[in-house]
N, C-alpha and C positions, 0 to 999 in steps of 0.2 A: 331830779327826775322822778316822775311818778311811774307806777306800775301799769298805768292805763295805756293802751295802745291807741294810736291814731286810726282814723278810718282807713287810710291807705295801708297801714300795717295789718289791720284786720283783714282787709281785702286780699292782701298778699298771702296771709296765713290760710285763709279759706281756699285760695287758688292752689296753694301747695298741697293742702289736704285733699282737694278734689283730684289733683293729678295722681296723688298716691292711691286714692280710692279707685281711680280709673285703671291704674296698673294692676291693682289687686283683682278687680273685676275681670280684666283681660286674662289674667293668669287662671282665674277660676273657670272662665269660659273655655280656655285652651285645655285645661285638665278634664273638663266635662266632655269635650270633643274626643280627646284621646280615650277616655273611659268608654264612651259610646262606640268608638271604633273597635276597641278590644272586646267589648260585649258582643258586638255583631260578629266579630271574628271567632269568638269562643263558640257561639251557637252555630255558626257556619261549620266549624270543625266537628262539632258533636253531630249535627244532622248529616254532614258528609260522611262521617264514620259509620253511622247507621245505614246510610244508602250504600256505602262501599261493602259493608258486611252483607247486606241483602243481595247486592249484585254478585258477590262472591259465593254465597250460600244457595241462592235460588236455583242454580243448575243442579246442585246436589239434592235439594228437596224435590225438584221435579223428577229426577231419576228414581228416588226412593218411592215417590207416589206412583210413578208409572210401573214400577216393579212390585207394587203392593201385593198383587195376587200371587206372584212368585214367592214373595217372602212368606205370605200366609200358608202356601202349600209346603214350603220348607219347614215351617214351624209344625205343621200337621204331621210331617214325616219324622220328626224328632223321636217320638216314642218307638218307631221302628228301629232307629239307630241306637237309642239308649233304652234298653228294656226297664231300667229302674224308673223311668218316667211313667210307664204304665202302672207300676206298683204304687207310685205316689198318687196318680190319678184315681186309682181304686180306693186308696185310703181317704183321699179328700172327698170322693163321692159318698163313701160310707159315713163320714162325719157330717156331710151336708144332710143326709137322710135322717140322722139322729136328732138334729136340731129342729124344733118345731118352727112353723112359719112365723109365728108372732115373736120369736126370739127365745132366749133362754129363760125358763121359768123354774121356780123351785116348787116343791110340793106344798109349801105353806101359802104360796100365791093362789093356789086353787081354792083353798078354804076361805080366803079373805074376801069380804064383800067389797064391791067396787063403788062405794058411794063417796069416797074421797074425804070423809070426815074422820078425824082422829081426836079421841077424847084426851083428857088430862093424864090418863094412865099410860098413854102411848099406844093403846090398842084401838082398833077401829070400832066405832059404835054404829049399830044399824039404826037408821032413822026412818 
């Protein structure tokens, strides 16, 4: 007997392989459908959670926004309740008045020319 197959045997071999490939492809298609279902379910849960949180928190936000003026008035009355806050406010105001409008500057900055050129010695050269 030789190792060569007859045409009928070759045909049967190809048929068996095509059946096996078909089963593999059906399994792949089924896994893809299940994966798509879970992907849709995943995003539905995430979006639903955000909508649920919004639904739960939106009344709280609307109450806070509707009482905004009351809250601001309450904050303004805090220095009357806590005198220490008045002292802190005066300290902060005095610090604000000491800082120049352009920011913090040193006395050396006043004497430096503002041409933006620095020579090799590290000092500014006037051009």
